[in-house]
gemmi code that builds the backbone of each chain (N, CA, C; Angstrom):
import gemmi

chains = {
    "A": [
        ("MET", (-10.673, -1.022, 40.894), (-9.844, -0.709, 39.676), (-10.512, -1.639, 38.257)),
        ("ASN", (-10.226, -0.835, 37.006), (-10.791, -1.977, 36.414), (-10.081, -3.356, 35.731)),
        ("THR", (-9.738, -4.646, 36.135), (-9.058, -5.795, 35.202), (-9.958, -6.037, 34.186)),
        ("VAL", (-8.815, -6.346, 33.273), (-8.635, -6.785, 31.999), (-8.723, -8.226, 31.607)),
        ("THR", (-9.144, -8.698, 30.985), (-9.174, -10.605, 31.137), (-8.776, -10.841, 29.561)),
        ("ARG", (-8.921, -11.740, 29.586), (-9.427, -12.608, 27.715), (-10.453, -12.637, 27.549)),
        ("ALA", (-11.598, -12.576, 27.961), (-12.569, -11.677, 27.204), (-12.304, -10.913, 26.439)),
        ("HIS", (-12.129, -9.389, 27.298), (-11.738, -8.741, 27.179), (-10.772, -8.345, 25.761)),
        ("LEU", (-9.587, -9.340, 25.496), (-8.173, -9.254, 24.281), (-9.286, -10.359, 23.050)),
        ("ALA", (-10.040, -11.488, 23.654), (-10.168, -11.206, 23.247), (-11.738, -11.268, 21.537)),
        ("GLU", (-12.358, -9.838, 22.216), (-13.444, -9.214, 21.999), (-12.989, -8.011, 20.956)),
        ("ALA", (-11.503, -7.912, 21.784), (-10.844, -6.129, 20.736), (-10.487, -7.518, 19.321)),
        ("ILE", (-9.226, -8.467, 19.622), (-9.747, -9.368, 18.398), (-10.570, -9.643, 17.308)),
        ("TYR", (-11.641, -9.815, 17.938), (-13.801, -10.196, 17.161), (-13.352, -8.914, 16.337)),
        ("ALA", (-13.732, -7.781, 17.478), (-13.959, -6.725, 16.090), (-12.748, -6.203, 15.526)),
        ("GLN", (-11.344, -6.506, 15.997), (-10.410, -5.694, 14.729), (-9.670, -6.685, 13.578)),
        ("VAL", (-9.866, -7.740, 13.891), (-10.269, -8.500, 13.180), (-10.474, -9.690, 11.664)),
        ("GLY", (-11.877, -9.717, 12.904), (-12.987, -10.223, 12.384), (-12.968, -11.701, 11.457)),
        ("LEU", (-12.534, -11.715, 12.462), (-12.827, -13.582, 13.305), (-14.147, -13.809, 14.194)),
        ("SER", (-14.482, -14.719, 13.847), (-15.726, -15.445, 15.107), (-15.356, -15.336, 16.888)),
        ("ARG", (-15.865, -14.976, 17.668), (-15.680, -15.133, 19.848), (-15.247, -15.869, 19.620)),
        ("ASN", (-15.533, -17.145, 19.351), (-14.779, -17.965, 19.203), (-13.583, -18.140, 18.883)),
        ("GLU", (-13.326, -18.156, 17.258), (-11.866, -18.151, 17.203), (-11.141, -17.529, 17.774)),
        ("SER", (-11.990, -16.643, 17.469), (-10.507, -15.135, 18.724), (-9.920, -15.318, 19.992)),
        ("ALA", (-11.268, -15.739, 20.909), (-10.667, -16.634, 21.560), (-9.905, -17.578, 21.239)),
        ("ASP", (-9.817, -18.636, 20.920), (-8.987, -19.700, 20.675), (-7.227, -19.443, 20.055)),
        ("LEU", (-7.387, -17.915, 18.886), (-6.418, -17.862, 18.943), (-5.125, -16.691, 19.666)),
        ("LEU", (-6.425, -15.941, 21.071), (-5.733, -15.258, 22.145), (-5.161, -16.668, 22.619)),
        ("GLU", (-5.236, -17.739, 22.942), (-4.984, -18.331, 23.403), (-4.070, -19.787, 23.429)),
        ("ALA", (-3.568, -19.202, 21.147), (-2.591, -19.949, 20.840), (-1.262, -18.775, 21.211)),
        ("VAL", (-1.278, -17.633, 21.265), (-0.757, -17.388, 21.791), (-0.110, -16.742, 22.331)),
        ("LEU", (-0.634, -17.043, 23.714), (-0.360, -17.320, 24.935), (0.595, -18.186, 24.913)),
        ("GLU", (0.081, -19.750, 24.747), (0.356, -21.109, 24.881), (1.650, -20.927, 23.817)),
        ("ARG", (1.705, -20.265, 23.280), (3.367, -20.651, 22.248), (4.072, -19.596, 23.485)),
        ("VAL", (4.070, -18.378, 23.303), (4.941, -17.373, 23.899), (5.338, -18.297, 25.089)),
        ("GLY", (4.279, -19.279, 26.563), (4.602, -19.746, 27.313), (5.379, -20.637, 26.753)),
        ("ALA", (5.243, -21.779, 25.574), (5.641, -22.771, 25.299), (7.580, -22.562, 24.805)),
        ("ALA", (7.300, -21.123, 24.415), (9.005, -21.016, 24.386), (9.590, -20.726, 25.398)),
        ("LEU", (9.028, -19.979, 26.465), (9.395, -20.043, 28.063), (9.964, -20.985, 28.308)),
        ("GLU", (9.135, -21.933, 28.575), (9.061, -23.435, 28.669), (10.679, -23.651, 28.779)),
        ("SER", (11.060, -23.574, 26.970), (12.201, -24.099, 26.665), (13.320, -23.773, 27.101)),
        ("GLY", (13.591, -22.247, 28.026), (13.997, -21.656, 28.404), (14.640, -20.298, 26.919)),
        ("GLU", (13.930, -20.523, 25.597), (13.842, -18.914, 25.435), (13.799, -17.776, 25.430)),
        ("SER", (13.901, -16.840, 25.130), (13.167, -15.533, 25.947), (12.311, -15.084, 24.427)),
        ("VAL", (11.510, -14.055, 25.480), (10.015, -13.614, 24.111), (10.403, -12.382, 23.874)),
        ("LYS", (10.921, -11.807, 22.640), (10.589, -10.173, 22.722), (10.063, -9.726, 21.613)),
        ("ILE", (8.706, -9.331, 22.229), (7.735, -7.932, 21.503), (8.870, -7.312, 21.175)),
        ("SER", (8.629, -6.441, 20.107), (9.072, -5.265, 19.900), (7.891, -3.977, 20.754)),
        ("GLY", (8.466, -3.107, 20.381), (7.074, -2.256, 21.476), (6.324, -2.388, 22.233)),
        ("PHE", (6.864, -3.508, 23.236), (6.170, -3.816, 24.193), (6.775, -4.204, 25.040)),
        ("GLY", (7.353, -5.948, 24.883), (8.675, -6.136, 26.103), (9.379, -7.569, 26.189)),
        ("THR", (10.135, -7.145, 26.760), (10.646, -8.706, 26.673), (10.758, -9.833, 27.782)),
        ("PHE", (9.989, -11.171, 28.038), (10.073, -11.949, 28.625), (11.613, -12.945, 28.926)),
        ("SER", (12.028, -12.543, 30.060), (12.702, -13.926, 30.319), (12.939, -14.671, 30.706)),
        ("VAL", (13.908, -15.942, 31.652), (14.192, -17.115, 32.783), (15.445, -16.898, 32.523)),
        ("ARG", (15.215, -16.497, 33.779), (16.442, -16.699, 34.428), (16.649, -17.667, 35.710)),
        ("GLN", (18.194, -18.141, 35.737), (18.592, -19.311, 36.317), (18.695, -18.757, 37.581)),
        ("LYS", (18.346, -18.936, 38.920), (18.498, -18.407, 40.701), (19.313, -19.820, 41.264)),
        ("GLY", (20.825, -19.942, 41.659), (21.304, -20.380, 42.187), (20.771, -21.712, 43.678)),
        ("ARG", (21.263, -22.261, 44.121), (20.658, -22.794, 45.441), (21.332, -21.584, 46.846)),
        ("ARG", (20.242, -21.199, 47.372), (20.956, -20.706, 47.776), (20.146, -20.887, 49.465)),
        ("ILE", (20.274, -20.336, 50.934), (20.076, -19.722, 51.914), (19.592, -19.239, 52.583)),
        ("GLY", (17.682, -19.742, 52.618), (17.021, -18.786, 53.270), (16.551, -19.142, 54.618)),
        ("ARG", (15.621, -17.789, 55.179), (15.006, -17.741, 56.165), (14.006, -18.353, 56.697)),
        ("ASN", (12.985, -18.848, 57.151), (11.524, -18.240, 57.406), (12.162, -17.641, 58.422)),
        ("PRO", (11.188, -16.514, 58.499), (11.373, -14.740, 59.151), (10.243, -15.408, 59.878)),
        ("LYS", (9.608, -16.148, 60.023), (8.812, -16.452, 61.253), (9.707, -16.808, 62.553)),
        ("THR", (10.284, -18.060, 62.244), (11.037, -18.732, 63.084), (12.662, -18.622, 63.419)),
        ("GLY", (12.630, -17.942, 61.853), (14.412, -18.048, 61.828), (15.756, -19.008, 61.485)),
        ("GLN", (14.774, -20.493, 60.965), (14.746, -21.493, 60.812), (15.274, -20.878, 60.234)),
        ("GLU", (16.645, -21.869, 59.247), (17.278, -21.618, 58.089), (16.970, -22.965, 56.755)),
        ("VAL", (16.412, -22.419, 56.036), (15.939, -23.308, 55.432), (16.393, -23.216, 53.372)),
        ("PRO", (17.222, -24.704, 53.142), (18.149, -24.188, 52.081), (16.311, -23.919, 50.551)),
        ("ILE", (17.249, -22.939, 49.539), (15.856, -22.930, 48.458), (17.114, -23.553, 47.474)),
        ("LEU", (15.862, -24.564, 47.119), (17.188, -25.176, 46.196), (16.945, -24.061, 44.431)),
        ("PRO", (17.628, -24.969, 44.265), (17.708, -23.646, 42.102), (16.975, -23.668, 41.650)),
        ("ARG", (16.423, -22.707, 41.001), (14.944, -22.535, 40.283), (14.698, -21.580, 39.448)),
        ("ARG", (14.282, -21.657, 38.431), (14.425, -20.888, 37.730), (12.857, -19.679, 37.599)),
        ("VAL", (13.340, -18.438, 37.194), (12.106, -17.021, 37.209), (12.061, -16.727, 35.938)),
        ("LEU", (10.349, -16.028, 36.242), (10.473, -15.133, 34.785), (10.310, -13.914, 35.102)),
        ("VAL", (10.943, -13.485, 34.186), (11.051, -12.000, 34.451), (10.746, -10.735, 32.641)),
        ("PHE", (10.431, -10.068, 33.373), (9.442, -8.256, 32.446), (10.217, -7.922, 32.406)),
        ("ARG", (10.798, -7.263, 31.456), (11.552, -6.269, 30.885), (10.953, -5.092, 30.177)),
        ("PRO", (10.407, -3.989, 30.299), (9.022, -3.606, 29.956), (9.508, -2.509, 28.864)),
        ("SER", (9.338, -2.790, 26.900), (10.739, -1.738, 26.567), (9.984, -0.516, 27.277)),
        ("ASN", (10.628, 0.693, 25.924), (11.216, 1.963, 26.429), (9.551, 2.277, 26.365)),
        ("GLY", (8.888, 1.974, 25.226), (7.711, 2.347, 24.139), (6.932, 2.210, 25.470)),
        ("LEU", (6.751, 1.285, 26.377), (5.611, 0.414, 26.649), (5.994, 1.345, 28.206)),
        ("LYS", (6.606, 1.565, 28.731), (7.635, 2.792, 30.107), (6.596, 4.033, 29.402)),
        ("ASP", (6.647, 3.980, 27.977), (6.723, 5.356, 27.836), (4.936, 5.511, 28.311)),
        ("VAL", (4.291, 4.777, 27.528), (2.774, 4.815, 27.542), (2.284, 4.906, 28.654)),
        ("VAL", (2.522, 3.862, 29.394), (2.079, 3.998, 31.136), (3.116, 5.373, 31.599)),
        ("ASN", (3.332, 6.304, 30.912), (3.455, 7.466, 32.025), (2.807, 8.166, 31.109)),
        ("GLY", (1.678, 8.262, 30.351), (1.977, 8.683, 29.911), (1.942, 9.536, 28.570)),
        ("ARG", (3.020, 8.898, 27.908), (3.751, 10.341, 26.887), (3.037, 9.001, 25.579)),
        ("GLN", (3.800, 9.907, 24.588), (3.699, 8.876, 23.742), (5.224, 8.235, 23.160)),
        ("PRO", (4.654, 7.037, 22.917), (6.200, 6.011, 22.498), (7.320, 6.125, 21.630)),
        ("GLY", (8.480, 6.236, 22.205), (9.716, 6.841, 21.589), (9.794, 8.410, 22.392)),
        ("MET", (9.281, 8.701, 22.969), (9.358, 10.450, 23.227), (10.480, 10.433, 24.610)),
        ("GLY", (10.979, 9.358, 25.536), (11.447, 9.609, 26.720), (10.751, 9.913, 27.863)),
        ("ASP", (11.739, 10.160, 28.807), (11.402, 11.219, 30.090), (12.204, 12.481, 29.658)),
        ("GLY", (12.552, 12.984, 28.198), (13.346, 14.381, 27.775), (14.166, 15.149, 29.004)),
        ("GLY", (14.290, 13.994, 30.489), (15.179, 14.220, 31.491), (17.100, 13.496, 31.130)),
        ("LEU", (17.184, 13.576, 32.429), (18.700, 13.153, 32.419), (18.573, 11.311, 32.459)),
        ("ASP", (19.047, 10.394, 32.175), (18.502, 8.811, 32.262), (20.028, 9.066, 33.789)),
        ("ASP", (19.251, 8.529, 35.022), (19.603, 9.026, 36.043), (20.719, 7.728, 36.668)),
        ("GLY", (20.794, 6.516, 35.887), (21.653, 5.566, 35.575), (21.135, 4.896, 37.148)),
        ("SER", (19.892, 5.033, 37.660), (19.688, 4.248, 39.113), (19.215, 2.461, 37.968)),
        ("ASP", (18.645, 1.339, 39.124), (18.758, -0.028, 38.098), (17.262, -0.380, 38.039)),
        ("ASP", (16.580, 0.621, 37.646), (15.713, 0.128, 36.603), (15.521, 0.356, 35.181)),
        ("GLY", (17.259, 0.108, 34.526), (17.203, -0.795, 33.746), (16.965, 0.592, 32.564)),
        ("ALA", (16.090, 1.463, 32.643), (15.942, 2.501, 31.703), (17.015, 3.053, 30.793)),
        ("GLY", (18.012, 3.207, 31.063), (19.003, 3.197, 30.153), (19.691, 2.288, 29.424)),
        ("TYR", (19.481, 1.075, 29.410), (19.612, -0.126, 28.459), (18.934, -0.319, 27.040)),
        ("ASP", (18.899, -0.368, 26.129), (18.095, -0.255, 25.121), (18.119, -1.895, 24.806)),
        ("GLY", (17.388, -2.639, 25.039), (18.141, -3.681, 24.636), (16.370, -4.354, 25.404)),
        ("ALA", (15.671, -4.312, 25.362), (14.446, -4.326, 26.071), (13.759, -5.925, 25.080)),
        ("GLY", (13.345, -4.499, 24.092), (11.660, -5.588, 23.689), (12.362, -4.755, 22.026)),
        ("ASP", (11.993, -3.597, 22.425), (12.011, -2.208, 20.303), (13.344, -2.681, 19.918)),
        ("GLU", (12.949, -3.518, 18.371), (14.174, -3.916, 17.967), (14.158, -2.806, 16.525)),
    ],
    "B": [
        ("MET", (5.552, -0.508, 5.109), (5.403, -1.296, 4.889), (4.458, -2.479, 4.734)),
        ("GLY", (3.927, -2.929, 4.544), (2.564, -4.236, 4.904), (3.103, -5.261, 5.227)),
        ("TYR", (1.649, -5.586, 5.678), (2.042, -6.816, 7.127), (2.603, -7.628, 6.731)),
        ("LEU", (2.066, -8.114, 5.034), (3.195, -9.420, 4.936), (4.709, -9.367, 4.957)),
        ("ALA", (4.845, -8.526, 4.689), (6.578, -8.029, 4.237), (6.808, -8.357, 5.933)),
        ("THR", (6.444, -8.223, 7.146), (7.190, -9.493, 8.284), (7.153, -10.056, 8.537)),
        ("TRP", (6.008, -10.919, 8.080), (6.172, -12.743, 8.084), (6.418, -13.377, 6.969)),
        ("ASP", (6.836, -12.471, 5.741), (7.360, -12.968, 5.077), (9.298, -13.196, 5.177)),
        ("TYR", (9.141, -12.208, 5.806), (10.656, -12.832, 5.949), (11.064, -13.359, 7.398)),
        ("ALA", (9.943, -13.540, 8.508), (11.052, -14.411, 9.262), (10.926, -15.517, 9.187)),
        ("ARG", (9.584, -15.915, 8.079), (9.579, -17.362, 6.960), (10.261, -18.073, 6.549)),
        ("LEU", (10.977, -16.361, 5.376), (12.352, -16.639, 4.099), (13.969, -17.168, 5.705)),
        ("ILE", (12.898, -16.136, 7.055), (14.684, -15.877, 7.304), (15.177, -17.622, 8.387)),
        ("GLY", (12.884, -17.778, 8.622), (13.242, -18.314, 9.890), (14.257, -18.620, 11.152)),
        ("ARG", (13.724, -19.747, 11.656), (14.613, -19.503, 13.039), (16.062, -19.420, 13.374)),
        ("TYR", (17.081, -18.705, 13.773), (18.072, -18.816, 13.853), (18.453, -20.543, 14.700)),
        ("PRO", (19.105, -21.474, 13.529), (19.668, -21.965, 14.347), (20.640, -21.754, 15.845)),
        ("GLY", (19.867, -22.076, 17.015), (20.657, -22.087, 18.276), (20.613, -21.045, 18.762)),
        ("SER", (19.119, -20.267, 17.693), (19.143, -18.966, 19.000), (17.554, -19.256, 20.358)),
        ("THR", (18.271, -18.290, 21.349), (17.865, -18.717, 22.493), (16.264, -17.539, 22.564)),
        ("SER", (15.763, -16.553, 21.678), (14.821, -16.394, 21.802), (13.895, -15.920, 21.076)),
        ("MET", (12.856, -15.597, 21.255), (11.820, -15.933, 19.745), (11.089, -14.029, 19.702)),
        ("THR", (10.709, -13.764, 18.805), (10.811, -12.142, 18.859), (8.975, -12.544, 18.153)),
        ("ARG", (8.979, -11.425, 17.851), (7.454, -10.648, 17.397), (7.068, -11.747, 16.137)),
        ("SER", (8.319, -11.410, 15.265), (7.704, -11.985, 13.873), (8.286, -12.983, 14.188)),
        ("GLU", (8.229, -13.841, 14.654), (8.480, -15.546, 14.546), (7.323, -16.107, 15.370)),
        ("LEU", (7.003, -15.125, 16.126), (5.624, -15.730, 16.912), (4.452, -15.731, 16.286)),
        ("ILE", (4.769, -14.188, 15.349), (3.115, -14.337, 14.100), (3.946, -15.733, 13.774)),
        ("ALA", (5.297, -15.770, 12.926), (4.975, -17.202, 12.110), (4.761, -18.589, 12.061)),
        ("ASP", (4.975, -18.806, 13.625), (4.511, -19.725, 14.341), (3.536, -20.258, 14.111)),
        ("LEU", (2.293, -18.509, 14.638), (0.581, -18.941, 14.186), (0.636, -19.155, 13.207)),
        ("ALA", (0.650, -18.775, 11.856), (0.380, -18.521, 10.547), (0.567, -19.936, 10.180)),
        ("GLU", (1.687, -20.561, 10.483), (2.119, -21.953, 10.586), (1.192, -22.811, 10.893)),
        ("ALA", (0.803, -22.236, 12.424), (-0.300, -23.411, 13.242), (-1.953, -23.040, 12.361)),
        ("ASN", (-1.639, -21.896, 12.208), (-3.671, -21.647, 11.272), (-3.099, -21.253, 9.841)),
        ("PRO", (-3.115, -22.368, 9.210), (-3.246, -22.271, 7.439), (-3.963, -21.220, 6.907)),
        ("HIS", (-5.507, -21.564, 7.405), (-6.697, -21.386, 7.207), (-6.737, -19.345, 7.675)),
        ("LEU", (-5.445, -19.463, 7.708), (-5.566, -17.609, 7.998), (-4.670, -16.741, 7.106)),
        ("ARG", (-5.347, -15.502, 6.912), (-4.167, -14.562, 5.910), (-2.530, -14.543, 7.096)),
        ("GLY", (-1.710, -14.616, 6.707), (-0.151, -13.869, 7.868), (-0.632, -12.559, 8.349)),
        ("ALA", (-1.549, -11.392, 6.924), (-2.178, -10.347, 7.673), (-2.315, -10.216, 8.708)),
        ("ASP", (-3.702, -11.073, 8.639), (-4.700, -11.607, 10.208), (-4.044, -11.724, 11.676)),
        ("VAL", (-2.755, -13.035, 11.137), (-2.120, -13.339, 12.682), (-1.175, -12.286, 13.050)),
        ("GLU", (-0.970, -11.338, 11.926), (0.245, -10.082, 12.288), (-1.092, -8.880, 13.337)),
        ("ARG", (-2.526, -8.510, 13.047), (-3.059, -8.036, 13.242), (-3.511, -8.650, 15.018)),
        ("ILE", (-3.946, -9.922, 14.994), (-4.186, -10.806, 16.161), (-3.284, -10.510, 17.357)),
        ("VAL", (-1.320, -10.705, 16.746), (-0.804, -10.189, 17.865), (-0.486, -9.405, 17.934)),
        ("GLY", (-0.521, -8.255, 17.100), (-0.585, -6.741, 17.421), (-1.849, -6.444, 18.492)),
        ("THR", (-3.018, -6.540, 18.167), (-4.350, -6.534, 19.286), (-3.996, -7.004, 20.801)),
        ("ILE", (-3.316, -8.003, 20.815), (-3.275, -8.272, 21.876), (-2.355, -7.866, 22.780)),
        ("PHE", (-1.329, -7.326, 22.401), (-0.127, -6.327, 23.174), (-0.216, -5.252, 22.424)),
        ("ASP", (-1.470, -5.057, 22.237), (-1.364, -3.270, 22.040), (-2.638, -2.834, 23.260)),
        ("GLY", (-3.427, -4.182, 22.988), (-4.471, -4.381, 24.770), (-4.110, -4.639, 25.488)),
        ("ILE", (-3.077, -4.700, 26.273), (-2.616, -4.842, 27.123), (-1.535, -3.438, 27.571)),
        ("SER", (-1.259, -3.260, 26.717), (-0.610, -1.605, 26.654), (-1.238, -0.741, 26.865)),
        ("ALA", (-3.062, -0.562, 26.285), (-3.961, 0.416, 26.155), (-4.051, 0.348, 27.727)),
        ("ALA", (-4.312, -1.313, 28.552), (-4.882, -0.790, 29.566), (-4.335, -0.326, 30.615)),
        ("LEU", (-2.956, -1.024, 30.490), (-2.004, -0.560, 31.610), (-1.378, 1.058, 31.497)),
        ("ALA", (-2.182, 1.898, 29.974), (-1.741, 3.577, 29.729), (-3.610, 3.748, 30.554)),
        ("ARG", (-4.306, 3.058, 30.993), (-5.680, 3.672, 31.317), (-5.221, 3.165, 33.378)),
        ("GLY", (-4.534, 2.935, 33.179), (-3.772, 2.352, 35.118), (-4.376, 1.322, 35.037)),
        ("GLU", (-5.110, 0.326, 34.198), (-5.945, -0.936, 34.831), (-4.849, -2.166, 34.704)),
        ("ARG", (-5.485, -2.916, 35.162), (-4.807, -4.438, 35.714), (-5.318, -5.212, 34.227)),
        ("VAL", (-4.451, -5.772, 34.060), (-4.295, -7.141, 32.842), (-4.428, -8.216, 33.883)),
        ("GLU", (-5.228, -9.297, 33.682), (-5.198, -10.474, 34.425), (-5.531, -11.340, 33.468)),
        ("LEU", (-4.486, -12.409, 33.180), (-4.232, -13.737, 32.108), (-4.457, -15.096, 32.909)),
        ("ARG", (-5.127, -15.872, 33.996), (-5.046, -16.541, 34.870), (-4.932, -17.642, 33.501)),
        ("GLY", (-2.933, -18.105, 34.481), (-2.808, -19.388, 34.487), (-1.035, -18.546, 33.406)),
        ("PHE", (-1.353, -17.422, 33.027), (-0.120, -16.855, 31.989), (0.248, -16.009, 33.368)),
        ("GLY", (-0.557, -15.085, 33.328), (0.615, -13.832, 34.329), (-0.397, -12.886, 34.499)),
        ("ALA", (0.107, -11.706, 35.512), (-0.786, -10.824, 35.216), (-0.313, -9.306, 35.511)),
        ("PHE", (-0.492, -8.200, 34.250), (0.081, -7.599, 34.224), (-0.339, -6.239, 35.073)),
        ("THR", (0.708, -5.278, 35.412), (-0.272, -4.583, 36.593), (1.084, -3.218, 36.304)),
        ("VAL", (0.609, -2.244, 36.653), (1.437, -0.729, 37.085), (2.215, -0.521, 38.037)),
        ("LYS", (2.638, 0.124, 38.871), (3.581, 0.285, 39.808), (3.680, 1.857, 39.981)),
        ("HIS", (3.962, 1.723, 40.678), (4.184, 3.733, 40.932), (5.493, 3.271, 41.860)),
        ("ARG", (5.990, 4.427, 41.164), (7.241, 4.779, 42.216), (7.392, 6.314, 42.805)),
        ("GLN", (7.742, 6.007, 43.283), (7.590, 7.495, 44.080), (8.693, 8.901, 43.889)),
        ("ALA", (9.187, 10.223, 43.500), (9.672, 10.845, 42.923), (10.919, 10.716, 44.546)),
        ("ARG", (12.511, 10.632, 43.931), (13.110, 11.325, 44.307), (14.167, 11.199, 44.560)),
        ("THR", (15.593, 11.801, 45.382), (16.695, 12.092, 44.305), (17.837, 11.308, 43.831)),
        ("GLY", (17.903, 10.865, 42.316), (18.961, 10.098, 41.977), (20.776, 10.661, 42.390)),
        ("ARG", (20.832, 10.153, 41.642), (22.557, 10.444, 41.072), (23.201, 10.055, 40.265)),
        ("ASN", (23.973, 11.207, 39.848), (24.889, 11.108, 38.538), (25.750, 10.111, 38.940)),
        ("PRO", (25.733, 9.009, 38.698), (27.211, 8.237, 38.980), (28.364, 7.835, 38.514)),
        ("ARG", (28.463, 8.861, 37.545), (30.004, 9.442, 37.398), (30.368, 11.117, 37.615)),
        ("THR", (29.449, 11.943, 38.152), (30.085, 13.255, 39.137), (29.329, 13.119, 40.342)),
        ("GLY", (28.741, 12.539, 40.766), (28.407, 12.628, 42.126), (27.697, 13.474, 42.310)),
        ("GLU", (26.761, 14.162, 41.584), (25.911, 14.859, 41.553), (24.918, 14.520, 41.706)),
        ("ALA", (23.425, 15.636, 42.237), (21.965, 14.996, 43.207), (20.940, 15.587, 41.933)),
        ("VAL", (20.466, 14.265, 41.176), (19.637, 14.563, 40.399), (17.914, 14.556, 41.102)),
        ("PRO", (16.942, 15.156, 40.366), (16.214, 14.825, 41.036), (15.805, 14.100, 40.136)),
        ("VAL", (14.587, 13.137, 40.389), (13.661, 11.881, 39.206), (12.512, 12.231, 40.097)),
        ("ASP", (12.194, 12.017, 38.878), (10.583, 12.671, 39.292), (9.817, 11.049, 39.366)),
        ("GLU", (8.554, 11.292, 39.923), (7.593, 10.285, 40.255), (7.145, 9.594, 39.076)),
        ("LYS", (6.838, 8.334, 38.378), (7.052, 7.990, 37.506), (6.093, 6.335, 37.520)),
        ("ALA", (5.293, 5.711, 36.688), (5.011, 4.872, 36.309), (5.555, 3.395, 35.860)),
        ("VAL", (5.686, 1.968, 36.515), (6.760, 1.206, 35.689), (5.925, 0.408, 35.738)),
        ("PRO", (5.594, -0.725, 33.829), (4.548, -1.287, 33.880), (5.452, -3.091, 34.641)),
        ("PHE", (4.610, -3.602, 35.023), (5.235, -4.732, 36.199), (3.854, -6.131, 35.761)),
        ("PHE", (5.213, -6.902, 35.358), (4.245, -8.462, 35.206), (4.653, -10.071, 35.895)),
        ("LYS", (3.641, -10.031, 36.595), (4.312, -11.606, 37.420), (3.316, -12.921, 37.130)),
        ("ALA", (4.398, -13.531, 36.782), (4.065, -14.558, 36.371), (2.800, -16.046, 37.016)),
        ("GLY", (2.275, -16.215, 36.370), (0.697, -16.602, 36.980), (1.312, -18.434, 37.153)),
        ("LYS", (0.798, -19.314, 38.474), (0.750, -20.167, 38.777), (1.580, -21.404, 37.699)),
        ("GLU", (0.243, -21.160, 37.205), (0.509, -21.937, 35.766), (1.624, -22.231, 34.514)),
        ("LEU", (2.846, -20.910, 34.769), (3.289, -21.119, 33.667), (4.003, -20.840, 34.440)),
        ("ARG", (5.006, -20.438, 35.528), (5.446, -20.497, 36.692), (5.901, -21.233, 37.033)),
        ("ASP", (5.297, -22.947, 37.558), (5.366, -24.236, 37.910), (5.920, -25.249, 35.921)),
        ("ARG", (5.502, -24.305, 35.119), (5.405, -24.783, 33.694), (7.206, -24.768, 33.176)),
        ("ILE", (7.649, -23.363, 33.694), (9.273, -22.885, 33.942), (9.678, -23.576, 34.730)),
        ("ASN", (9.707, -24.360, 35.494), (10.145, -24.792, 36.566), (10.058, -26.528, 36.709)),
        ("ARG", (9.402, -27.078, 35.832), (9.204, -28.271, 35.821), (10.532, -29.084, 35.402)),
        ("PRO", (10.591, -30.076, 36.490), (12.851, -30.659, 36.317), (12.275, -31.473, 34.709)),
        ("ARG", (13.520, -31.094, 34.665), (13.910, -32.040, 33.439), (15.474, -32.130, 33.112)),
        ("SER", (15.765, -32.795, 32.232), (17.557, -33.076, 31.854), (17.401, -31.313, 32.070)),
        ("PRO", (18.501, -30.491, 32.354), (19.252, -29.256, 31.535), (19.233, -29.218, 30.421)),
        ("ARG", (19.046, -27.880, 29.247), (20.417, -28.189, 28.444), (21.694, -27.637, 28.373)),
        ("PRO", (22.229, -28.722, 27.645), (23.935, -28.413, 27.252), (24.231, -27.136, 27.489)),
        ("ALA", (23.827, -26.196, 26.883), (23.866, -24.610, 26.989), (23.587, -23.839, 28.019)),
        ("ALA", (22.313, -24.447, 28.487), (22.088, -23.862, 29.984), (23.135, -24.431, 31.057)),
        ("ALA", (23.162, -25.931, 31.018), (24.624, -26.081, 31.993), (25.709, -25.555, 32.232)),
        ("ALA", (25.973, -25.455, 30.704), (27.597, -25.275, 30.850), (27.508, -23.260, 31.042)),
        ("ARG", (26.352, -22.641, 30.922), (26.468, -21.585, 31.513), (26.418, -21.298, 33.246)),
        ("ILE", (25.925, -22.319, 33.693), (25.480, -21.854, 35.409), (26.799, -22.786, 35.935)),
        ("GLU", (27.551, -23.535, 35.176), (29.057, -23.460, 35.558), (29.779, -22.591, 35.355)),
        ("ALA", (30.408, -21.886, 34.695), (31.406, -20.900, 34.083), (30.974, -20.265, 35.372)),
    ],
}
model = gemmi.Model(1)
for chain_id, residues in chains.items():
    chain = gemmi.Chain(chain_id)
    for i, (resn, *xyz) in enumerate(residues, 1):
        res = gemmi.Residue()
        res.name, res.seqid = resn, gemmi.SeqId(i, " ")
        for name, pos in zip(("N", "CA", "C"), xyz):
            atom = gemmi.Atom()
            atom.name, atom.element = name, gemmi.Element(name[0])
            atom.pos, atom.b_iso = gemmi.Position(*pos), 0.0
            res.add_atom(atom)
        chain.add_residue(res)
    model.add_chain(chain)
structure = gemmi.Structure()
structure.add_model(model)
structure.setup_entities()
């Protein structure tokens, strides 16, 4: 399967915006850095039409080493979650963004019925 | 609406004090401020090109890997029989594709860097 990398995205900026290749790569890095910094400070990042990155605090819990069965404490930590917007969900299913799936919301836990993801 | 509109608006309102989220237009405004040699419209296009590029790759079923930041992939969910929670009626749910993001190690570590919790965050944990 093809993998898109920084190089491809920088090339797209070069082609679309007309900056130099170097500056395109730098700006891509600046965008990722800014998003990372916001998340690090505990902010969530909402990109309309794309999705929301947020940081969730997890409490301490007792885990278990599946191999030995030994109990190990899992310390409180913060995890990053990404909720795709409905538009992005449409796009990966080959639909125009905003068209939905045309079916009933089944109320399952995928959060499809909640519109707070990223589309403002 | 032109490119400048959103950008100007974000600058005008500034970041809402105590806001706990950053929106696309705030991201654009921040970048524009850090790169005064670029036009606001260009900064807006840069941000748009990046997220559109990721979306387009996912739409093609491709994976997007940004070392240090994370990887976007598409996961496939099989068709199943769901239930209308209100009526208990069985509803067929078609198979579907779901966008998925896994944070890269560097970003994960960054988020977990030890630091004193912000008062707001601490209060939320207590509650």
